[in-house]
C-alpha positions as CSV (number, residue, x, y, z in Angstrom):
1,M,0.0,0.0,0.0
2,K,1.5,3.4,-1.0
3,Y,0.5,7.0,-0.4
4,K,2.4,10.2,-0.9
5,G,5.7,8.3,-1.4
6,Y,5.2,6.3,1.8
7,T,4.8,2.5,1.8
8,A,2.9,0.5,4.4
9,D,2.8,-3.1,5.5
10,V,-0.6,-4.3,6.5
11,R,-1.3,-7.6,8.4
12,Y,-4.3,-9.2,10.0
13,S,-4.3,-9.3,13.8
14,E,-6.4,-12.3,14.8
15,P,-6.6,-11.4,18.5
16,D,-7.8,-7.8,17.7
17,Q,-9.9,-8.9,14.6
18,L,-8.3,-5.9,12.8
19,L,-6.1,-5.1,9.9
20,V,-3.0,-3.3,11.4
21,G,-0.4,-1.4,9.5
22,R,2.9,0.4,9.8
23,V,4.7,2.8,7.5
24,L,8.0,1.2,6.3
25,D,11.4,2.6,5.6
26,I,11.4,5.6,8.0
27,N,12.7,6.2,11.5
28,D,9.5,7.7,12.8
29,I,6.8,5.3,13.8
30,I,3.4,5.6,12.0
31,V,0.9,2.8,12.8
32,F,-2.8,2.5,11.9
33,E,-5.6,0.0,11.9
34,G,-9.0,-0.7,10.3
35,E,-11.8,-3.3,10.2
36,S,-11.7,-3.5,6.4
37,V,-9.5,-2.8,3.4
38,N,-11.3,0.6,2.8
39,K,-11.0,1.6,6.5
40,V,-7.3,0.6,6.9
41,T,-6.5,2.5,3.6
42,S,-8.3,5.6,4.9
43,A,-6.5,5.3,8.3
44,F,-3.2,5.0,6.5
45,H,-3.8,8.1,4.4
46,E,-5.0,10.0,7.5
47,M,-2.0,9.0,9.6
48,V,0.4,10.1,6.8
49,D,-1.4,13.4,6.4
50,D,-1.4,13.9,10.2
51,Y,2.3,13.1,10.3
52,L,3.2,15.6,7.6
53,T,1.0,18.3,9.2
54,D,2.6,17.7,12.6
55,C,6.1,17.9,11.1
56,A,5.2,21.2,9.5
57,K,3.8,22.5,12.7
58,D,7.0,21.5,14.6
59,G,9.2,23.0,11.9
60,R,11.0,19.8,11.1
61,D,11.5,17.8,8.0
62,P,9.5,14.5,7.8
63,D,11.4,11.3,7.4
64,K,11.4,10.3,3.7
65,P,11.4,6.7,2.6
66,F,14.6,5.3,1.2
67,S,14.6,5.3,-2.5
68,G,16.7,2.2,-2.9
69,K,19.2,4.1,-5.0
70,L,22.7,4.4,-3.6
71,I,25.5,6.1,-5.4
72,T,29.0,5.0,-4.3
73,R,32.6,5.7,-5.2
74,M,35.3,3.1,-5.1
75,P,38.9,2.8,-6.4
76,P,39.0,2.0,-10.1
77,D,40.8,-1.4,-9.5
78,I,38.0,-2.5,-7.2
79,H,35.4,-1.3,-9.7
80,R,37.2,-3.5,-12.3
81,Q,37.2,-6.5,-10.0
82,V,33.5,-6.1,-9.3
83,F,32.8,-5.9,-13.0
84,V,34.9,-8.9,-13.9
85,T,33.4,-11.0,-11.0
86,A,29.8,-10.0,-11.8
87,K,30.4,-10.8,-15.5
88,R,31.9,-14.2,-14.6
89,E,28.9,-15.0,-12.4
90,E,26.6,-13.8,-15.2
91,V,24.8,-11.2,-13.0
92,S,24.7,-7.4,-13.2
93,I,27.0,-5.3,-11.1
94,N,24.0,-4.1,-9.2
95,S,22.8,-7.6,-8.3
96,W,26.4,-8.6,-7.4
97,L,26.8,-5.6,-5.0
98,V,23.3,-6.2,-3.4
99,E,24.3,-9.8,-2.7
100,A,27.7,-8.8,-1.3
101,V,26.1,-6.2,1.0
102,E,23.4,-8.7,2.1
103,E,26.1,-11.2,3.0
104,K,28.1,-8.6,5.0
105,L,24.9,-7.5,6.8
106,A,24.0,-11.1,7.6
107,K,27.5,-11.7,9.1
108,S,27.2,-8.6,11.2
109,G,23.8,-9.7,12.5
110,S,22.1,-6.6,11.0
111,L,20.0,-8.6,8.5
């Protein structure tokens, strides 16, 4: 579910007999609920609108979701090694880098 650039994850809570949602990919916590798809969608929109209004009132910038785009610089020799390795593994440089980062995060316990 998306609204104004924000993405939400919605799940069914059996104990509460409600759909409950949370906005993803931001540090601030925005949660909402509803008894139906229409109500949970309306609640999501209302909570995002309220969040943006509150941020404006407080004079602070709202958290923005991560775009998934990351520009990085690396030494040319490492760039070449990445290219060659990705080519050998028959994947794109992007796919190879994502997998390498995921492996590093998993080893550190962050993923």
